[in-house]
NUSEBA-941902 format. One record per atom (N, C-alpha, C, O): residue number from 1; residue in one letter; atom name; x, y, z. Coordinates in steps of 0.02 Angstrom, whole numbers, m for minus. Atoms other than C-alpha are relative to their C-alpha. Last residue first. Example, Ala and Ser with C-alpha at 12.3 -4.5 7.8 and 13.67 -1.06 7.14 Angstrom:
BEGIN
i 2, aa S, at N, x m42, y m59, z m3
i 2, aa S, at CA, x 684, y m53, z 357
i 2, aa S, at C, x m39, y 55, z 37
i 2, aa S, at O, x m14, y 110, z 45
i 1, aa A, at N, x 45, y m59, z 0
i 1, aa A, at CA, x 615, y m225, z 390
i 1, aa A, at C, x 45, y 60, z 0
i 1, aa A, at O, x 97, y 59, z 33
This chain:
BEGIN
i 84, aa T, at N, x 53, y 38, z m83
i 84, aa T, at CA, x m975, y m3398, z m621
i 84, aa T, at C, x m3, y 30, z 18
i 84, aa T, at O, x m31, y 32, z 73
i 83, aa R, at N, x m16, y m21, z m67
i 83, aa R, at CA, x m946, y m3312, z m831
i 83, aa R, at C, x m38, y m19, z 28
i 83, aa R, at O, x m98, y m25, z 15
i 82, aa R, at N, x 96, y m3, z m15
i 82, aa R, at CA, x m931, y m3417, z m961
i 82, aa R, at C, x 33, y 34, z 62
i 82, aa R, at O, x 84, y 25, z 95
i 81, aa T, at N, x m7, y 68, z m61
i 81, aa T, at CA, x m744, y m3419, z m1064
i 81, aa T, at C, x m73, y 31, z 44
i 81, aa T, at O, x m101, y 83, z 27
i 80, aa G, at N, x 28, y 44, z 39
i 80, aa G, at CA, x m746, y m3282, z m1228
i 80, aa G, at C, x m24, y m83, z 52
i 80, aa G, at O, x m51, y m134, z 32
i 79, aa S, at N, x 62, y m31, z 37
i 79, aa S, at CA, x m607, y m3172, z m1182
i 79, aa S, at C, x m53, y m96, z m28
i 79, aa S, at O, x m37, y m150, z m52
i 78, aa V, at N, x 46, y 41, z m14
i 78, aa V, at CA, x m499, y m3268, z m1024
i 78, aa V, at C, x m59, y 48, z m46
i 78, aa V, at O, x m109, y 68, z m17
i 77, aa S, at N, x 63, y m29, z 14
i 77, aa S, at CA, x m347, y m3251, z m1093
i 77, aa S, at C, x m62, y m29, z 10
i 77, aa S, at O, x m79, y m85, z m11
i 76, aa P, at N, x 72, y m1, z 56
i 76, aa P, at CA, x m218, y m3307, z m1001
i 76, aa P, at C, x m60, y 29, z m42
i 76, aa P, at O, x m103, y 59, z m9
i 75, aa Y, at N, x 81, y 23, z m23
i 75, aa Y, at CA, x m107, y m3178, z m903
i 75, aa Y, at C, x m9, y m53, z m71
i 75, aa Y, at O, x 4, y m38, z m129
i 74, aa T, at N, x 25, y 12, z 44
i 74, aa T, at CA, x 82, y m3188, z m911
i 74, aa T, at C, x m79, y m2, z 3
i 74, aa T, at O, x m104, y m52, z 30
i 73, aa P, at N, x 36, y 63, z m26
i 73, aa P, at CA, x 197, y m3092, z m781
i 73, aa P, at C, x m60, y m4, z m83
i 73, aa P, at O, x m72, y 43, z m121
i 72, aa G, at N, x 55, y m24, z m28
i 72, aa G, at CA, x 348, y m3004, z m822
i 72, aa G, at C, x m47, y m56, z m13
i 72, aa G, at O, x m36, y m111, z m38
i 71, aa P, at N, x 45, y 8, z 25
i 71, aa P, at CA, x 494, y m3088, z m844
i 71, aa P, at C, x m32, y 16, z 23
i 71, aa P, at O, x m30, y 5, z 84
i 70, aa V, at N, x 40, y 29, z m25
i 70, aa V, at CA, x 665, y m2988, z m760
i 70, aa V, at C, x m72, y m14, z m27
i 70, aa V, at O, x m103, y 38, z m28
i 69, aa T, at N, x 80, y m23, z 19
i 69, aa T, at CA, x 796, y m2947, z m901
i 69, aa T, at C, x m55, y m30, z 75
i 69, aa T, at O, x m49, y m91, z 78
i 68, aa E, at N, x 53, y 65, z m30
i 68, aa E, at CA, x 963, y m2959, z m812
i 68, aa E, at C, x m53, y 16, z m2
i 68, aa E, at O, x m81, y 49, z 41
i 67, aa M, at N, x 75, y m40, z m8
i 67, aa M, at CA, x 1084, y m2847, z m921
i 67, aa M, at C, x m26, y m62, z 18
i 67, aa M, at O, x m17, y m116, z m9
i 66, aa P, at N, x 50, y m2, z 45
i 66, aa P, at CA, x 1241, y m2950, z m951
i 66, aa P, at C, x m59, y 33, z 23
i 66, aa P, at O, x m81, y m6, z 65
i 65, aa A, at N, x 57, y 73, z 24
i 65, aa A, at CA, x 1392, y m2936, z m858
i 65, aa A, at C, x m58, y 30, z m37
i 65, aa A, at O, x m62, y 89, z m53
i 64, aa D, at N, x 69, y 4, z m37
i 64, aa D, at CA, x 1529, y m2821, z m906
i 64, aa D, at C, x m51, y m61, z m18
i 64, aa D, at O, x m63, y m99, z m65
i 63, aa E, at N, x 80, y m30, z 55
i 63, aa E, at CA, x 1704, y m2905, z m934
i 63, aa E, at C, x m59, y m1, z 39
i 63, aa E, at O, x m77, y m39, z 84
i 62, aa D, at N, x m22, y m34, z 61
i 62, aa D, at CA, x 1880, y m2903, z m851
i 62, aa D, at C, x m64, y 12, z m58
i 62, aa D, at O, x m73, y 48, z m106
i 61, aa L, at N, x m68, y m34, z 4
i 61, aa L, at CA, x 1782, y m3025, z m716
i 61, aa L, at C, x 40, y 42, z m35
i 61, aa L, at O, x 80, y 11, z 0
i 60, aa W, at N, x m40, y m11, z 63
i 60, aa W, at CA, x 1617, y m3068, z m685
i 60, aa W, at C, x 77, y 42, z m2
i 60, aa W, at O, x 96, y 96, z 21
i 59, aa V, at N, x m22, y m39, z 10
i 59, aa V, at CA, x 1536, y m3164, z m544
i 59, aa V, at C, x 64, y 7, z m63
i 59, aa V, at O, x 107, y m32, z m85
i 58, aa D, at N, x m30, y m26, z 103
i 58, aa D, at CA, x 1411, y m3244, z m526
i 58, aa D, at C, x 18, y 40, z 15
i 58, aa D, at O, x m13, y 85, z 44
i 57, aa C, at N, x m28, y m32, z 48
i 57, aa C, at CA, x 1354, y m3297, z m316
i 57, aa C, at C, x 34, y 14, z m73
i 57, aa C, at O, x 92, y m5, z m68
i 56, aa Q, at N, x 2, y 13, z 83
i 56, aa Q, at CA, x 1279, y m3408, z m225
i 56, aa Q, at C, x 7, y 50, z m17
i 56, aa Q, at O, x m43, y 83, z m6
i 55, aa L, at N, x m16, y m45, z 35
i 55, aa L, at CA, x 1317, y m3328, z m27
i 55, aa L, at C, x 29, y m35, z m73
i 55, aa L, at O, x 88, y m36, z m91
i 54, aa R, at N, x m25, y 55, z 80
i 54, aa R, at CA, x 1323, y m3451, z 114
i 54, aa R, at C, x m18, y 23, z m51
i 54, aa R, at O, x m51, y m24, z m72
i 53, aa V, at N, x 45, y m23, z 65
i 53, aa V, at CA, x 1295, y m3346, z 277
i 53, aa V, at C, x 11, y m42, z m44
i 53, aa V, at O, x 46, y m85, z m19
i 52, aa R, at N, x m37, y m16, z 62
i 52, aa R, at CA, x 1380, y m3407, z 433
i 52, aa R, at C, x m78, y 0, z m38
i 52, aa R, at O, x m134, y m21, z m26
i 51, aa I, at N, x 39, y 6, z 44
i 51, aa I, at CA, x 1338, y m3461, z 628
i 51, aa I, at C, x 7, y 41, z m50
i 51, aa I, at O, x 19, y 98, z m28
i 50, aa Q, at N, x 13, y m77, z 47
i 50, aa Q, at CA, x 1455, y m3519, z 715
i 50, aa Q, at C, x m33, y m13, z m32
i 50, aa Q, at O, x m42, y m68, z m58
i 49, aa G, at N, x m57, y m40, z m37
i 49, aa G, at CA, x 1421, y m3714, z 761
i 49, aa G, at C, x 8, y 66, z m4
i 49, aa G, at O, x m48, y 86, z m20
i 48, aa R, at N, x m46, y 74, z m54
i 48, aa R, at CA, x 1285, y m3802, z 635
i 48, aa R, at C, x 68, y 42, z 38
i 48, aa R, at O, x 107, y 68, z m3
i 47, aa A, at N, x 11, y m32, z m67
i 47, aa A, at CA, x 1191, y m3606, z 583
i 47, aa A, at C, x 16, y m63, z 62
i 47, aa A, at O, x 9, y m66, z 123
i 46, aa D, at N, x 0, y 55, z m22
i 46, aa D, at CA, x 1200, y m3598, z 411
i 46, aa D, at C, x 46, y 6, z 84
i 46, aa D, at O, x 94, y 37, z 106
i 45, aa L, at N, x m14, y m11, z m40
i 45, aa L, at CA, x 1097, y m3472, z 334
i 45, aa L, at C, x 39, y m66, z 42
i 45, aa L, at O, x 2, y m112, z 59
i 44, aa S, at N, x 23, y 45, z m93
i 44, aa S, at CA, x 1069, y m3467, z 180
i 44, aa S, at C, x 20, y 5, z 62
i 44, aa S, at O, x 60, y 52, z 63
i 43, aa R, at N, x m30, y 19, z m56
i 43, aa R, at CA, x 1079, y m3341, z 7
i 43, aa R, at C, x m38, y m40, z 39
i 43, aa R, at O, x m99, y m42, z 42
i 42, aa K, at N, x 49, y 19, z m67
i 42, aa K, at CA, x 1037, y m3346, z m136
i 42, aa K, at C, x 37, y 14, z 27
i 42, aa K, at O, x 95, y 22, z 9
i 41, aa R, at N, x 54, y 41, z 13
i 41, aa R, at CA, x 1083, y m3282, z m301
i 41, aa R, at C, x m59, y m34, z 25
i 41, aa R, at O, x m116, y m48, z 8
i 40, aa V, at N, x 28, y 34, z m72
i 40, aa V, at CA, x 1194, y m3133, z m245
i 40, aa V, at C, x m57, y m38, z m43
i 40, aa V, at O, x m100, y m5, z m73
i 39, aa R, at N, x 66, y 2, z 1
i 39, aa R, at CA, x 1270, y m3035, z m411
i 39, aa R, at C, x 5, y m83, z 59
i 39, aa R, at O, x 43, y m131, z 60
i 38, aa L, at N, x m14, y 69, z m59
i 38, aa L, at CA, x 1483, y m3008, z m414
i 38, aa L, at C, x m92, y 17, z 7
i 38, aa L, at O, x m104, y 77, z 16
i 37, aa E, at N, x 69, y m10, z m33
i 37, aa E, at CA, x 1529, y m2870, z m550
i 37, aa E, at C, x m33, y m67, z 33
i 37, aa E, at O, x m25, y m120, z 2
i 36, aa R, at N, x 41, y m84, z 34
i 36, aa R, at CA, x 1664, y m2776, z m632
i 36, aa R, at C, x m42, y m28, z 9
i 36, aa R, at O, x m91, y 0, z m17
i 35, aa I, at N, x 68, y 44, z 1
i 35, aa I, at CA, x 1798, y m2905, z m527
i 35, aa I, at C, x m52, y 62, z m20
i 35, aa I, at O, x m53, y 116, z 9
i 34, aa R, at N, x 43, y 31, z 40
i 34, aa R, at CA, x 1967, y m2863, z m576
i 34, aa R, at C, x m75, y m39, z m3
i 34, aa R, at O, x m98, y m84, z m38
i 33, aa A, at N, x m16, y m23, z 11
i 33, aa A, at CA, x 2008, y m2756, z m432
i 33, aa A, at C, x m44, y m2, z m72
i 33, aa A, at O, x m89, y 33, z m94
i 32, aa A, at N, x 50, y m14, z 20
i 32, aa A, at CA, x 1980, y m2888, z m320
i 32, aa A, at C, x m27, y 49, z m53
i 32, aa A, at O, x m88, y 43, z m62
i 31, aa D, at N, x 20, y m70, z m23
i 31, aa D, at CA, x 2132, y m2923, z m374
i 31, aa D, at C, x m51, y 5, z 7
i 31, aa D, at O, x m81, y m4, z m46
i 30, aa C, at N, x m10, y m62, z 62
i 30, aa C, at CA, x 2147, y m3114, z m405
i 30, aa C, at C, x m4, y 51, z 0
i 30, aa C, at O, x m55, y 47, z m33
i 29, aa Q, at N, x m88, y m7, z m7
i 29, aa Q, at CA, x 2176, y m3297, z m311
i 29, aa Q, at C, x 5, y 64, z m42
i 29, aa Q, at O, x 49, y 66, z m85
i 28, aa L, at N, x m42, y m30, z 38
i 28, aa L, at CA, x 1990, y m3305, z m354
i 28, aa L, at C, x 76, y m22, z m7
i 28, aa L, at O, x 101, y m57, z m50
i 27, aa L, at N, x 10, y 55, z 13
i 27, aa L, at CA, x 1928, y m3355, z m166
i 27, aa L, at C, x 47, y m42, z m82
i 27, aa L, at O, x 82, y m93, z m85
i 26, aa R, at N, x m34, y 19, z m51
i 26, aa R, at CA, x 2034, y m3196, z m119
i 26, aa R, at C, x m16, y m80, z m22
i 26, aa R, at O, x 31, y m119, z m28
i 25, aa A, at N, x m81, y m5, z 31
i 25, aa A, at CA, x 1942, y m3120, z m244
i 25, aa A, at C, x 51, y m59, z 38
i 25, aa A, at O, x 74, y m105, z 3
i 24, aa A, at N, x 7, y 20, z 47
i 24, aa A, at CA, x 1774, y m3171, z m184
i 24, aa A, at C, x 41, y 11, z m28
i 24, aa A, at O, x 40, y m26, z m77
i 23, aa E, at N, x m33, y 70, z 3
i 23, aa E, at CA, x 1832, y m3144, z m29
i 23, aa E, at C, x m26, y m22, z m84
i 23, aa E, at O, x 5, y m71, z m105
i 22, aa R, at N, x m89, y m6, z m12
i 22, aa R, at CA, x 1877, y m2957, z m65
i 22, aa R, at C, x m1, y m72, z 28
i 22, aa R, at O, x 53, y m98, z 43
i 21, aa R, at N, x m96, y 17, z 55
i 21, aa R, at CA, x 1745, y m2944, z m168
i 21, aa R, at C, x 31, y m7, z 51
i 21, aa R, at O, x 78, y 29, z 33
i 20, aa Q, at N, x 27, y 55, z 43
i 20, aa Q, at CA, x 1602, y m3008, z m32
i 20, aa Q, at C, x 43, y m3, z m51
i 20, aa Q, at O, x 72, y m53, z m72
i 19, aa A, at N, x m24, y 54, z m24
i 19, aa A, at CA, x 1679, y m2888, z 108
i 19, aa A, at C, x m1, y m58, z m37
i 19, aa A, at O, x 37, y m103, z m21
i 18, aa Q, at N, x m93, y m1, z 18
i 18, aa Q, at CA, x 1675, y m2746, z m19
i 18, aa Q, at C, x 4, y m59, z 23
i 18, aa Q, at O, x 28, y m100, z m17
i 17, aa T, at N, x m22, y m1, z 65
i 17, aa T, at CA, x 1467, y m2781, z m42
i 17, aa T, at C, x 92, y m4, z m7
i 17, aa T, at O, x 123, y m36, z m49
i 16, aa D, at N, x m69, y m66, z 44
i 16, aa D, at CA, x 1451, y m2775, z 129
i 16, aa D, at C, x 40, y m35, z m34
i 16, aa D, at O, x 88, y m71, z m23
i 15, aa Y, at N, x 21, y m56, z 48
i 15, aa Y, at CA, x 1302, y m2891, z 175
i 15, aa Y, at C, x 44, y 52, z m26
i 15, aa Y, at O, x 33, y 89, z m74
i 14, aa A, at N, x 32, y 38, z 36
i 14, aa A, at CA, x 1396, y m3065, z 243
i 14, aa A, at C, x m41, y 61, z m43
i 14, aa A, at O, x m42, y 51, z m104
i 13, aa T, at N, x m25, y m33, z 66
i 13, aa T, at CA, x 1519, y m2930, z 354
i 13, aa T, at C, x m45, y m50, z m73
i 13, aa T, at O, x m24, y m33, z m129
i 12, aa N, at N, x m14, y m92, z 5
i 12, aa N, at CA, x 1435, y m2931, z 495
i 12, aa N, at C, x 49, y 4, z m65
i 12, aa N, at O, x 67, y 56, z m93
i 11, aa L, at N, x 76, y m28, z 2
i 11, aa L, at CA, x 1330, y m3131, z 495
i 11, aa L, at C, x 31, y 112, z m10
i 11, aa L, at O, x m3, y 160, z m26
i 10, aa D, at N, x 35, y m10, z m58
i 10, aa D, at CA, x 1505, y m3206, z 455
i 10, aa D, at C, x m63, y 35, z m10
i 10, aa D, at O, x m81, y 53, z m66
i 9, aa L, at N, x m12, y m51, z m16
i 9, aa L, at CA, x 1542, y m3268, z 262
i 9, aa L, at C, x m54, y 39, z 50
i 9, aa L, at O, x m111, y 56, z 36
i 8, aa V, at N, x 33, y 39, z m65
i 8, aa V, at CA, x 1534, y m3438, z 164
i 8, aa V, at C, x 51, y 103, z 58
i 8, aa V, at O, x 108, y 126, z 61
i 7, aa L, at N, x m30, y m56, z m18
i 7, aa L, at CA, x 1546, y m3357, z m33
i 7, aa L, at C, x m40, y m29, z 106
i 7, aa L, at O, x m97, y m30, z 128
i 6, aa E, at N, x 39, y m9, z m51
i 6, aa E, at CA, x 1491, y m3501, z m130
i 6, aa E, at C, x 47, y 42, z 42
i 6, aa E, at O, x 107, y 29, z 40
i 5, aa L, at N, x m46, y 10, z m45
i 5, aa L, at CA, x 1546, y m3462, z m334
i 5, aa L, at C, x m22, y 9, z 69
i 5, aa L, at O, x m49, y 63, z 77
i 4, aa S, at N, x 8, y m11, z m36
i 4, aa S, at CA, x 1523, y m3448, z m508
i 4, aa S, at C, x 8, y m22, z 59
i 4, aa S, at O, x 49, y m68, z 60
i 3, aa T, at N, x m22, y 48, z m47
i 3, aa T, at CA, x 1634, y m3378, z m636
i 3, aa T, at C, x m66, y m5, z 48
i 3, aa T, at O, x m95, y 49, z 56
i 2, aa T, at N, x 57, y m21, z m61
i 2, aa T, at CA, x 1582, y m3269, z m769
i 2, aa T, at C, x 23, y m61, z 34
i 2, aa T, at O, x 35, y m111, z 0
i 1, aa M, at N, x m1, y 23, z m7
i 1, aa M, at CA, x 1748, y m3215, z m893
i 1, aa M, at C, x m65, y m29, z 61
i 1, aa M, at O, x m65, y 7, z 112
């Protein structure tokens, strides 16, 4: 099962993967061992009052996450074009 979450952590724990898993498990009300993978999609700072880090995450419970493919660049053909 895939779920999208927003985690809100302080600066000291925002980059700690175990803290991210614990917070995700708390929000999902499940055991942290059920989380197979947690991928952070976006990080943003919330500077209103105490500084917090907001993480947009995808979480996979009880199943493996699919391989993430990064598309390569595509270049248009320049053969036959006039030289400048």
